[in-house]
C-alpha positions in Angstrom: 82.1 106.9 103.6 79.4 108.5 102.9 80.0 111.9 104.5 83.4 112.6 102.3 82.6 116.1 100.4 82.4 115.4 96.0 85.0 117.8 95.8 88.8 117.1 97.3 91.5 119.6 96.7 94.5 119.0 95.1 96.6 119.9 98.2 94.6 117.3 100.0 94.1 114.7 97.3 98.2 114.8 97.2 98.5 114.4 100.9 95.5 111.3 100.6 98.0 109.9 97.9 100.9 109.9 100.2 99.0 107.5 103.1 100.6 104.0 103.6 97.5 102.4 104.3 94.2 103.1 102.9 95.6 104.9 99.7 92.7 106.0 97.0 92.8 104.8 93.6 93.2 107.9 91.3 91.4 107.6 88.5 92.5 110.0 85.2 89.1 110.4 83.3 90.8 112.1 80.1 90.6 110.8 76.8 94.5 108.9 76.0 95.8 111.4 74.0 95.7 114.0 77.1 97.2 111.5 79.3 99.9 111.4 76.8 100.4 114.2 77.5 100.3 115.1 81.4 99.9 111.9 83.7 100.1 112.4 87.3 101.8 108.9 88.5 99.7 106.0 89.0 96.8 107.4 88.1 94.4 104.5 86.2 93.8 105.8 83.3 89.0 105.5 82.1 88.2 108.2 80.0 84.8 109.4 81.0 83.4 108.1 77.4 84.5 104.4 78.4 83.0 104.7 82.4 79.7 102.8 82.3 81.1 100.6 80.3 84.7 99.5 82.2 82.9 100.4 85.8 83.5 97.0 86.4 87.1 97.2 86.4 87.0 99.5 89.9 84.1 96.9 91.6 87.6 96.0 94.0 87.4 100.0 94.8 83.6 100.0 95.5 84.4 100.6 99.4 87.0 102.5 99.3 88.4 106.3 98.4 88.7 106.7 94.7 89.9 110.3 93.7 88.7 111.6 89.9 90.6 114.1 87.8 90.3 115.1 84.5 92.5 118.4 83.0 90.1 121.1 84.9 87.8 119.6 87.3 84.6 119.6 85.1 84.4 115.9 83.9 85.8 114.6 86.9 82.5 116.2 89.5 80.1 114.3 86.8 82.3 111.3 87.3 82.5 110.9 90.6 78.6 111.8 90.5 78.5 109.1 88.2 80.1 107.1 90.7 78.7 107.8 93.7 75.6 106.7 91.9 76.2 104.0 91.5 77.1 102.9 94.7 80.7 104.0 95.0 80.8 106.2 98.0 84.1 107.0 98.3 84.4 108.8 95.3 86.2 112.5 94.9 87.0 114.9 92.7 89.9 116.6 92.5 88.7 120.4 92.8 90.5 121.7 89.2 92.5 118.8 87.8 95.4 118.6 86.7 96.3 122.2 86.2 95.6 122.8 89.7 98.0 120.3 90.5 100.7 121.4 88.2 99.5 125.0 90.0 99.6 124.1 93.0 101.5 120.1 93.7 103.8 119.1 91.1 105.1 121.8 88.3 107.1 119.4 86.2 103.6 117.9 85.5 102.9 119.8 82.2 99.9 122.0 81.6 98.9 121.7 78.5 
């Protein structure tokens, strides 16, 4: 899985999340307040500030695909890179974040 690009488009992420087998973990690294405002169904919320303390929560996904998202894609890029450094070779950042998701995949997800 190490050949995966660090970033994934929202449309490719949406397609991956539709997979019946090998469905990636969707990791939301925004704050609880942001998550309460707008969310993608099925996402696991671990705020960026807590990721190093809670990395054990992800241990079952170490060899699997993880798509990290935030608001615009900057925090998720940092989190995905950090996860790769911890051995999570399948971690990818969703380019454009939930904002792009709302524009390109699901307009029912509120923009803020």
